[in-house]
N, C-alpha and C positions, 0 to 999 in steps of 0.2 A: 516314211513316205505316206502321204495322205491318200484316202481312197480314190479321189479324183485322179491323182497321178498314177496310182496302181493300175487303174482301168486302162488308161492310155498306154502306159509302158508295157503292160502284159500283152495286150492284144496287138500292139504295133509289131511285136516280134514276128507274127505271122506274115505281115506284109514285108518286113525286112528280108525274109528268106526268099521272097519273090524279086528281090533287087529293086523294089519300089517302096517308097514311104507314102502311105495313104492315110488320110484322116477322114473319118466318117462321123457325121453328126446328124441327129434327127430330133423331131418333136421339140423345137425351140419354144413354141407357144409364146412368142413375144418377149422372151426373156433376154432383152438386150444386155443386161448386166452379165449374164452367164456367157454370152457370146464374147464379150470383151474380156472376161476372165480367161476363157479358153485361149483366145488369140494372144493375150499377154503371156500366158504360160508357154505357148508353143511357138512364139515368133522367131526363136533362134533356129528352128527346124525348117528346112525348105522341103515341103511336101511335093511329091511328084503329082499327086492328084488330091483334090478334096471333093467328097461326095456328100451332098445335103439331101436328106430323104423325106422332106415334107413336114407338114404341120408347123409351118413358120408362124401362122397366126392362130386365132381362136374363133374363127367364123362359125356361126350357126347359119347354115345355108337357107333355112326357112326365113330368117330375118335379114338376109344379106342386102346391104345397100347397093343400089344400082351403080353408084359412082365407084367403079373399080379402080380408077386412078388413085384413090385414097389408099386402097389396100396395096397397090403396087408400090406406092411411096413408102409405106411401112415396111414392106419386104426389102426394098432397096436399102433402107437405113439399117435394117436388121442384119442383112447378109454381106454388105459391103466390107466390114472388117475382115472377113475371111480372105479377101484379096491380098492381105499382108502375108498369108501363109503359102499361097501357090498362084501360079498364073494359069492353072488348068482346074477350074471349078465347075462341077456339074450338079444340077439339082432336078428333083422331081417334086410334084405337089402331093400334099396330104389331104385328108378329108376335111380339114379345117382351113383350107386355102382357097383363094378366089378362082372363079371359073376361067379367067384368062390364062392361068397356068396350065389348066387341062387342055386348053386350045393351042398350047405350044408357044404362046407369046414370049418373045425375048424382050426384056426391058431393063436388064442390069448389065452394063458393059463389063465384060470380063467374067461373067457367070452364065453358063449355058443351060437353058432348060431343055432336058432331053426326054420330055414326056412322049412316050410311044416311039422313041427313036433308037436307032442302032448307030453307035459312034465308034470309030476306030481310033485307038490310042496306042501309038507305038505298035507293039506286037500283041496288044490286048484289044478285045471288043467289049463294049458296054451296051447293055440294053436297059432302058429305064421305063417304068410304068408306075404312076402314082395312084392315089385314091384308095378307098377301102370298101370292103363288103360288110354286112352286119356282123356283130358279135353275138354269140349265143350262150345262154346259161340254161342248163337242163333242157337242151334242145329247143328252147324258146328264144326268139329274138330279144336281146337285152338292150342293144344299142344299134342304131341305124348305120348303114354305110353311105358313102358318098364318093363318086357319083354312081356307084353300083348298088342296085337293090338286092343283088344276090351274086353267087359265084358264077352263074351262067352268063350274066352280063359282063363280068370281069373277063371271062374266058374269051368272049368275042373280041375284046381289045388286046388280049395278051398274045403277042406274036413274036417271040424272041427267035433269033437264029439258032439252029442246032449245030453248034461248033464247040470245039474243045477249049478255046481260049476266052470263054465268055465270063464276064463279070455281070451278074444279074442284080439289078437294083430296083426294089419295089418299096412301096410304103407299108403294105401288109406283108406278112410272112406266110410260110407254108403251114398247113394244118397239122402236119406230123411233128412239128418242132415245139419243144417246151418254151421257146422264145416267143410264141404266139399265145401263151396262156396268161391272161390277166387275173390277178388276185386282188380283189377289193375286200377290205376288212368287213367281216360279218356276212360275206356272201359266198356262194359256190363259185368255182372257177368260171371265167368267161373265155370262151374259145373264139379267137379272132382271126384264125388263119384260113388260107385258101386251099381247098383240095386240088385245084388245077396246078397251083405252084408245087404242091407235093408230088404230083404226077410228073411234072416236067423235071424236077430235081432228081427223081428216082430213075429217070431214063437218059439223063445227059450228064456229061462230065464237065463241071464248072471250075473256074478259078476260085470263086466263092460267090455266095449269095448274101446280100445284106438288106435288111429291112428295119423299119421303125414301128410306129403305131402302138405297140403293146408296151406300155410303160414299165410294168413290173417284170417283163420277160427278158430283161437285159442279160446278155451272155452269149455263148456260142454252143453249137452242137454239130456233130457230124451225122450225115444221113446219106447212105449209099456212096460213101467216099467224098461227099461234098460238104464243105463247111458253110454253115448258116450262122450269120452274125446279126445280133440286135444290139446296137451300141448303147441303147437306153436313151431316155429323153434328156436333152441338154437343158430343158426346163429344170431338171433336178441335178444339173452339173455332172452329166455323164456323156462320154464320147469315146470313140476308139480310133 
């Protein structure tokens, strides 16, 4: 069994014991080929839900073109193949995605943008919030966040319900988890997680929390009885 298949098979076991089959993908970064590869491998499985956690594109917001329809067309082409896997697909934006996604715009038939929204799915509730805060190396800002300049700004937007059947979906993860530590060759670790997410997870019982953003943080961890999952970047052929 190749590594791509092992990741999917191993982590899907968790979802199967919930009587749901869920696929999570993040950080595609315009890798249309890897989307096609994933869909081709999994098309025989009927997923109850598909969650897409942002960074579909590679936008640098300082240089962003004002013609957002161009970006929307790219995302539409990139994500449409997922509709072969489920009729319940939900997405949130990442820090490299266009502003229209952060405004909650819906533009892909069959794929719902749940940015800042609470959604009821059968006996489960989903809350989604995209974007990122800065990443830090040795307590100094190493990369910028978008659209949040710091965790305080993220806190102002973060408003999930405090209930027991919650699936929490964000682009960034909690600061307490190893899934938010980025390791780049020849550098010190880069800490990309949010303290407010850590606080929320420590005080509430979740079904699970999943995030992307941190490419080398792929894996899962338990914290205060809650499972935190980083499926890894589909850019590098990882998903769960």
